[in-house]
N, C-alpha and C positions, 0 to 999 in steps of 0.2 A: 504494500500500500504506500503510495506516494505521500510524503509528509505534508505537501501543500493541500492535498485533499483532506487530510485529517485536520489541519488548521482551519480550513474553510468550513468544515462540518462543525467544529467546535465553535467557531465564530457565529455561525447561524444559530446554534443552540443557545448561546449566551444572549444573542440579540432577541430571540423569541422569548426567553425567560424574562429578560428585562422589559420587553413590551408588555408581558402579562403583569409584571409588577407595576408598571406605569398605569395600566388600565385599572388595576385594583386601587391604586392611590387616587386616581381620578374619580372612581365611584365612591370613595370615602370622603369626597369633597376636599381632598388635599391637592388642590390644583397646582400650587407652587412646587410641591414635591414631585408631582407627576411631570411638570415641565422640566425640572432639574434632571430627572431620570431620562427624559427624552433627549435632552442635550448631551448627556453622557453616552447615550446610545449613538447619537450622531458622531460624537468624537471617537467612539470605538470603531465605527464604520470607516470614517475618514483615516484614522490612524492605521487601521489594518490594511486599507487599500495602499497607502503610502509604503507600509512595511513589506507587503507581499508582492506588489506589482512593480514598484519603482526600485 
């Protein structure tokens, strides 16, 4: 198994878990916390793209 495939699968799982946490925060009326988690998800995506592709 190629290590890049493992890293991408792990990245997708972390993003899905974080999105679920973001949605649960939003439903609990913690909009600021949900927005913060959403920004961290965006940073994770951007950082991993720079780290894996470039």
